[in-house]
N, C-alpha and C positions, 0 to 999 in steps of 0.2 A: 679689727682691721680698718674701720674708718680713722679712727684716733690716730694710726701709725701713719697712713696715706695722708692726712691732714697735716701731721707734725713734718713731713719730708717734704710737702707742696708748698702750701700756705705758710706753715711755721717757719720754713727756710727763707721763702721771699720777705716775711714779717720782719723777722731778725735782720734782715738785708736792708729794710726800710724800701722795699720795691713792690710791697703787695698790691698797690694800685695798677701794676704792670705785669706782674706775674704772680703765680702761686695758685690760681683757679681758673677753670675753663669757663671764660666769660666773653661777650662779644669785646672787642678793642684791645684785649690781652694779648702777650705772646705766650705761646704754649709748644713743647715738644710733647709727642703723644706715643705711646708704646701700647699696642692692643696686643693682649695676651691670648693664648689658647683656653683659658678658662675664667671663671668669674671669681674674684679675689672674695667677694663677700659670701660667697656660699660654698666654696671648697672647704676641705678639712684641712686644718693648718700645715699639716705633712706635705700636702701636695702644691705648696707654694714652691718648695724647692724642686719641683718638676715641671713647673712652668714654662712655656717657651713663647717668646715674641713671634707673633706672625705679622706685624706691620709696624714699621717703626718711622715716625715722621720728625724731622729737625728743621726748624725755620720754615716750616710750610711745605717741605720737600721729602718725598719719600726716600729714606736712605736704606730700608730694610724691608722685603717682602717675601714672606715664605711661600 
């Protein structure tokens, strides 16, 4: 799971040449964040399909909250 998340986040930013501003959670970088109802790193693979977002932030503003 860690490899997949890195590929979708940092890998995409790196491919576009913007990894200095996007792709990881770090001070000074831009980030949109989705908080899920379970831990991606400890759940069973089949549970990923059942996950729900409980909070989504885009551009620093809450756009969804369950």
